[in-house]
N, C-alpha and C positions, 0 to 999 in steps of 0.2 A: 315408843310407837314402832311397830314393825316396819321394816324397810319395804317400800313398794318394789315388787319384782316386775321387770319389763320383759315380756316374752320376746324370744329371739326369732326373728323372721328368717325363714330359710328360703332364699330365692329359687332354689332348685326344685322345691316341692311341686309348684304348679306345672313346671316342665315335665317332671317325672310322671305326674298324674296323667297328663295329656298323652304322653308317649305310651304309657302302660295301657290306658284305655284303648288307644288305637290298635296296639298289637293284640290286646285281648279280643277285640272284635274280629280281627283278621284270623286269629287262631280258632275262634269259635265258629266262624262261617266256613273255614277250611275243614274242621272236624265234622260239621254238619253235612257239608257236601260229600266228603269221603264216605261217611256212613250211609247217606242217601243213595249214592251211586252203587255202593256195595249191595245194599238190600234190594234195590229196584232193578238190578241187572238181570237180564233174561238168561245170561250165560253163567252157569254155576262155576265155570273155570275162572271167572273174574277175580283177580287178586286185589288186595288192599292197595298195592302200588298202582294198579290200573285205575282204581277208584280215585286215588289221590291225584293221578295224572289228569283225569277228566275234570277234577275239581279245579286244579290250577289253570288248565287251559280255558275253562269256562269263566273263571273269575277274571282272568286277564284278557278275555275276548280274543285269544289267539286263534282257537278253533282248528284242531287237527282232525276233525271228524269224530264219529262215535266209535271209539275203540271198545266201549262198553255198550252192548246192545240194550236198548230200552224199549219198553212198551209205551202205551198211551199215558199211564200213570207216571212213568219215569220221565216222559217228555214234559208233562205238566210240572213235575218237580224241577226240571231244568229251567223252565220259564221263570218260576218264582225264585229259584236259586240264583239265576243270572241277574235278575233285577236287584235282589238283596246283595249279592256279591259285588256287583258293579258299584252299587251305592256305597258299600262299606269301603271298597278299595279306593274309590274317589274321595271319600271322606278322609281316609288315612293319608292319601297323597296330599290333600289340601292342608291337613293338620300338620303333617311333618314339614311341608313347605313353609307354612306360616311360622312354625317353630324355628326353623333354620334361619329365617330372615326377620324374626321378631325382635323387639327391644328386650324382651326377657332373655333371649339367647345371647344377645350382645352383652347384657349385664352379667349373665352367667359366665361367659368367656372372659370378660373383664375381671370378674372376681377371681376366677381361677388364675389368671395371669398375675394379678396383684398378690394373691396368697403365695404364689411361687416366688415373687420378688421379695416379699416380707420374710419368707423362710431363709433367704440367702443373706439377710442383713445381719451385721454384727456391729456392736458399739454405736448403735443408732439411738435416736431420741423418740420418746413417746409423748404425745400431747393429748391429754384427756379433756375434751370439751372444745367445740369449734365455734365458740362465740367470738366476741370482739377481741378478747385477750388471746384466745386460742389462735385466731386468724393472724394476729400480729406476731405471735411466737413462730408460727409456721413461715411467715414471710421472712422473719429474721434468720431462721435456719436455712431457708432456701437461698437467701442472698449470700450465705457463707458456704453453700454447697454441702450442707450437713444432711445425712439421711435421717428421715423421721417418718413416723406413722401417726395418723390422727385417729382418735376414737370418739365417736358420738352416737347417740341413739337416733338422730335425725338422718335417715338415709338420703332423703331429697336434698337436704342442705349439703351433705358431704359430696353427693354426686355432682351437684351444681358447682361447688367451690373447688373440688379437687381433681375432677376428671380432666378438665381442659389444661390443668397445670401439671399433670402427671404426679400428683401427690398421692402417696399411699394412704389408705384409710381402712378402718374396720368398723362395721356397724354393730353397735351393741352397748351394753351397760359396762362402763369402765371398771366397775367394782366386781365384775364377774371374773372368776378365775380363767374360764375358757376364752373369754374375749382378750384378756391381757396376755394369755399364752399365745393366742393367735397373732397378737401384735409383736411377739418375740421378746417378752419381758425378761426372760432368762438370759438373753444375749444383749439386752439394751444397756446403754451407758447411763442414761438419765431419764426421768419421767417428770412431766409437769402436769399437775391436775388443777385446772382452772374452771371447774364446773360452777354453775350459778350459786349453789348453796354450800354452806360449810359442812353440812351433814354428808353430802355426796363426796366432797373432797376428803373428809375423814375416812369414809369407807374405802375410797380408792387408795389412799395412802396406806391404810392398814392392810388391805389385800395385796398391794404391790410389795410391801415390806415382807409379808409372809412368803411371797413367791420368790423374792430375790433379796438376800441380805446385803449385797454389795451395791445395790442400785442407788443412785443419787436421786432423791425425791424432792422436788420443789412444789410447794402447794400455795394456793391462794386462800387468804383468810380475810374475813370482814372486820374482825375485832381481835383484841388480845386474848379473850377467852377461847375463841376458836383456834387461834394460833397455838395456844398451849395444848389443846386437844390434838391438833395436827402433829405437833412435835412428839407427843406421847404415842401417837399412832404410827410413827416411824418416819415422818418427814425430816429431811436434813436441813432444809431451808423453808421458811414460811414468809410470804410476801403479802403485805396489806396494800392494795392499790391506793387507798386513801392516805394512809400514813406515808408511803413512799412519795406520792405526788406532793403532799404537803411539805415534806422535807426538801424536795427539790425546789419548790416555789420559794420557801424560806431562804434556801441557799442563794438563789438568784436575786432575791431582794437584798440580802446582805452583801453579796458579791456579784453585781450585775455584769461585770466583765468576764466572769468565768464561763458564761454561755458561749462567748465568741471563741474562747480557748478550746472548749469541749467540742465545738463544731468547726474544727480546722478545715475539714473536708466533708462534703455531704454526698459523695458518690461512692459506689461499692469499692471496697478494698482499701479505702483511705481513712476509715473511722479509727479512732484511738481505742485500744482495748487493754485491759489488765488481765493477765492469766497467771495461773500457778502451775508449776511443773514439779512433780515429785522426783527426787533423785534416789535411784535404787542402787543396790550394792555393785552392779556392774557398770555404772556410769563412768566414763573416762574423766569426768570433771572432779571426781572425788579426790581430795588432797590438793586441789589447785586453789590458789587465791583468786578472788573475784577479778582483780586487775589483770590476771594472767589469761583470762578467757577471751574469746573473740565474739562474745554476745553483742557488744556495742557495735562491732563492725557489721553485724547482721541486722542492725537497726532495732535491737532490743535492749532496754535498760532495766536492770534489776533494781527494784525500789524497796525490796524487803526480803528477808530470809527468816523462816520459822524453823527452829531446830526441832529435832525429835522430842526433846525434853520440854518443849513449850517455849523456850527462849526465843525472843523476837529481836531482830536487828532491823530497825527502821529509822533511817536508812542504813544499809550495811556499809561498813568501811571497805575500802578497796583491798585491804589485806585480810578480809574475812575469808577463812578457808571453808570450802564446800565439803560437807560431810554426807555420808549415806543417811537417808531418811529426811534430809532437808527438803523444805518446800520453798522454791524460788518464785517470788512474785515478779513477773516480767511485764514491762509496759512498752508499748510501741504501736505501730500501725497494724491494722487487721491482717494485712498480707504477711508481715514479718512474724506476728504473734501466731497466726494460724500455721505458718510454716514451722515454727518452733514446736507447736503443739502436735501437729501431724507427724513430723519427723521423730520427735521424742516418743510419741505414743506408739509408733510402729517400729521404733528402734532402728531406723534406717540411717540416721545421721549420728555418727559417733560423738561429735562435739556437743550435741545438744542433750545427751543423756537419754535416759529411758523413763517413761512415766506418762501419766495421763494429765491433761490440762483442762481447766475449766475457765472459760472466758467470761468477762463481765464488761459490757460495752459502756464507754464513757459518752453517753449521749443524753440529751434531755428529752 
């Protein structure tokens, strides 16, 4: 079945139309007045500039006198022209004033500001779908001060949920190339598609993968068949809310005390997180044994190492040597882990190496 296309609403079109109509009327009445004064002038020496001058002074009701001599017919023309000109000028002033202070103008300026901010984002996150899952993802990213952009077709929902929180958003179909490009997909770090239907998520994953081959794509699926299609479409990770929730419930049934451990702290910056950091060729940790590093002093514990050849050290011994291409799995508080990820991702801390990190929160 062909995919339903959602037309893109351009909020600037009504504004442009009203402004153009206003200026068109002003230009039309000005041309009519100039032509009338020129043709009805009793003085053959009257120039087009004189006629235009009379037109402007009449329309604006300034009145510098008749520099263009007129007969009875000319004065009748002035009467009708003055009424029409004053009406059109008043209409134009009211329209422009309403436009400047209207909600449409505020939305237009807000969109311009938001588009400008999105264009400056790098290594940000894109959330496709602003339902319950999308809202939760956005709050999670906000709590960790991560830049993100929301995409949804419901402009009213986005405006109500994002404007007061200064969340950046794009209105449109997330499977559209232009919408994803507007959200900065070529500069984004990861994308989550949590739209209501599996078909929509498959289209978004496929489109996003075609636009960015290095993008991390996480998709929502309702069943195993949809998960397989999403992986084929380009998703790196597929999450089933029902399966994941059931696994957590089963884990808590089997190990009821684990919930207390996973919720050691419930305020911002104290949650436990697991992160992976890629070790590149210029990392100062290369060649060092794990026991020789100062990661433990930073509040980070390495719980596993994945070698470039696929070998896994779980848990790694203290004499394990760090090599280029290794993936270190670090466990610690949100503050410590985010510090490690941020510093390593930007290459500002020499002791943490260089690479990108992806965090997974240990919460129920």
